[in-house]
C-alpha positions in Angstrom: -262.5 -74.5 -69.8 -262.3 -73.4 -66.2 -262.0 -69.8 -65.1 -260.8 -68.7 -61.7 -263.0 -66.1 -60.1 -262.3 -64.0 -57.1 -264.6 -61.6 -55.3 -263.5 -59.0 -52.8 -266.0 -57.7 -50.4 -266.0 -54.9 -47.7 -269.1 -55.1 -45.6 -270.6 -54.2 -42.3 -272.2 -57.1 -40.4 -274.9 -56.8 -37.8 -275.7 -59.6 -35.4 -278.5 -59.9 -32.9 -279.4 -62.6 -30.5 -281.3 -63.1 -27.2 -279.4 -63.9 -24.0 -281.7 -64.5 -21.1 -278.8 -64.1 -18.6 -278.7 -60.4 -19.6 -282.5 -59.8 -19.0 -283.2 -57.2 -16.3 -285.4 -58.4 -13.3 -288.3 -56.2 -14.4 -288.5 -57.9 -17.7 -288.7 -61.4 -16.2 -292.3 -60.6 -15.1 -295.0 -61.3 -17.7 -296.7 -58.2 -19.1 -294.0 -55.7 -17.9 -292.9 -52.9 -20.2 -289.2 -53.4 -21.1 -288.1 -50.7 -23.5 -284.9 -49.8 -21.7 -281.7 -50.2 -23.5 -278.0 -49.7 -22.8 -274.9 -48.8 -24.9 -272.1 -51.2 -24.0 -269.2 -49.9 -26.0 -267.0 -49.7 -22.9 -267.8 -53.3 -21.8 -267.8 -55.0 -25.3 -264.8 -57.1 -24.5 -266.7 -58.8 -21.6 -269.7 -59.7 -23.7 -270.0 -63.1 -25.4 -270.1 -62.7 -29.1 -270.8 -65.4 -31.8 -268.0 -66.4 -34.1 -268.4 -65.6 -37.8 -266.8 -67.5 -40.6 -267.4 -67.6 -44.3 -267.4 -71.1 -45.9 -265.1 -71.5 -48.9 -263.4 -68.1 -48.4 -259.9 -67.8 -49.8 -258.9 -65.4 -47.0 -260.5 -63.1 -44.5 -259.3 -60.4 -42.2 -260.7 -57.7 -40.0 -259.6 -54.2 -41.0 -257.7 -52.2 -38.4 -259.3 -48.7 -38.0 -257.8 -45.7 -36.1 -261.2 -45.1 -34.4 -263.6 -47.7 -33.2 -266.5 -48.0 -35.7 -269.0 -50.4 -34.2 -272.0 -50.7 -31.9 -273.0 -52.9 -29.0 -276.6 -52.4 -27.8 -278.4 -54.3 -25.1 -282.2 -54.2 -24.7 -283.6 -54.9 -21.2 -285.2 -58.1 -22.6 -281.8 -59.6 -23.1 -281.6 -58.9 -26.9 -278.1 -57.9 -27.9 -277.2 -56.0 -31.2 -273.6 -56.0 -32.4 -272.5 -54.2 -35.5 -269.0 -54.1 -36.9 
């Protein structure tokens, strides 16, 4: 006997990756202190972001929200944090 199962999931996903093109000149030097960070909410549309897909999903959609509820954070070393 085969049972059909369905799972519904609402979640927040956080990505992080390193992009050397976004590294500040001060951080390119070995041994320099690079703790600066920037909030990029206004420029998020200009930033490369990885595509996310879920294998074997029946359907997927991104919820529309009246207010933006996410975060884009850039560290001077080129590390990018994206949360949606």
